[in-house]
N, C-alpha and C positions, 0 to 999 in steps of 0.2 A: 504494500500500500504506500502510495506516495504521500508525502507530507505536504502541508500547505505551502511551505517554502519552496519545494520543488515545483509545484504547480505555478506559483508566481514567477519563478525563474523561467519556466517554459513559456509563459505568456510574454514576458519581457523579450525573450529571444525571438518569438514570432513577430512581435512588433518591430523589431530591428531588421528583419529580413526583407520586407517589402512594403508596398503602399496599400492602403485600404482602398476599397471601391470609391468611397467619397473623395479621397484625394485624387484619384485618377479622373473621375468625372469632373471635378472642379478644374483640374489642370487642362483637360480637353476643352472645357467650356471657355476658359480664358484664352486658350490658343485660337479657337474658332472665332471668338469675338475680335481678337486682334487681327486675324486674317481678314475677316469681313470688313473691319474698319479700314484696313489698308486698301482693299479693293475699292471700297466706296470713295475713299480719298482720291485714288487714281482716276476714277470715273469723273468725279467732280472737277478735278484739276484739268483733265483733258477737255471737258465741256467748256470750262472757262477760257482755256487757251484757244479753242475753236471760235468762241464768241469774240474774243479779242482780235483774232485774225480777221474775222468778218467786219468788225467795227473799223479796224484800221483800213481795210480795203474800201469800205464805204466812204470813209473820210477822204481817202485818196481820190476816189471818183468825184466827190464833191469839190475838192480842191482843183481838179482838172477843169471842171466846168466853170468855177469861179475865175480861173486864169483866163479862160476864153472870154468871159464877160469883161474882165479888166482890159483885155486886148482889143475889144470892140471899140470902134470909133464913135465918139459923140462930140461933135464940134458945133457949137451954136454960133460961132463967129464966122464960119465958112459961108460961102455963097454958092449954091444953096446950102442951108444947114444940113449937117449929116447927123443922123441918129440911128445907129445900129443896135441900140439897146431896146429891142422889141421882142415880144414873145414869138413872133414868126421866125426870128433868127435863132432862137433858143427853145426849140420844142422839147417836150418831155420824151424820154426814151428809156429803154431798159438796157442795162449794162451788166455784162458778166464780170464778176470780181476777179482781179488778178491776184490769185493766191494759190499756193500748192494744194492740189486736189488729188483725190484718188477715186477712180471709177466714176460714180454718179454724184459725187459731193459738190456739184456746181451750185454756186450761190449767185443770185441775180439781185440787182438793185434798180429801183425806179427813180430816175433823176428828173426833178422838176426845177425850173427857174422862175422866180417871181420878181417883178419890178414894181416898186411903189414910189410914186412921186412924193417927196418930202417937202420940197420948196420949189417955187417957180422962179423967184428972184432972191437970191442967187439959185440957179438950177441945181437941184440935189435929188438923187434917187437912192433908195435903199434896194439892195440886191440880196435876195435870199435864195440859196440853193439847198434843196432837200434831197437826200438819198434815203429812200425807204426800202428796207430789206427784211427778210425773215430768216430765222435760224432753223435748225433741224426740228425744234419743238413747235414750229409754226407761230412763234411769237413775233410780232411786228416791232421793228426798231426804226428810228429815224435819226440820221446824222444831218445836222443843219449848220450851214455857214451863212453869216450875215455880214454884209459890208456896205459902205456908203460910197457913192460914186458921183463925181462932178464932171462936167464936160472937159474935153481937152482944150486947152487955151493956148 
């Protein structure tokens, strides 16, 4: 017959040899949670990087149109007066964004130009260029540039 000291000694030895089921389940749960968090973080980071690339491409398209508007001639002192800042010279159009793509990841933006007369004397116009685009989640975003323009003198 074993004494109580021998039974306690055997229990101590068993505890020292391995892990209990609770410890294994807890360790696996924590590992799974860390792994899932890493994957979710990667997915969120890649989504934000894609959105940033689209936003920069849309801003670039809007800047290109604004440069065209700035290069247009508007001379009130010439005879006859020249005014190329009209909507017929800057119609709305759809542009494919210039960004690295793979397969069908093409992103389009709709570019519109608006002219608003601010003042007649002295002549001053506000120029607004909007680039409206959607990301993969079909959310609509708009990049807008606004500038003021006076005639060439």
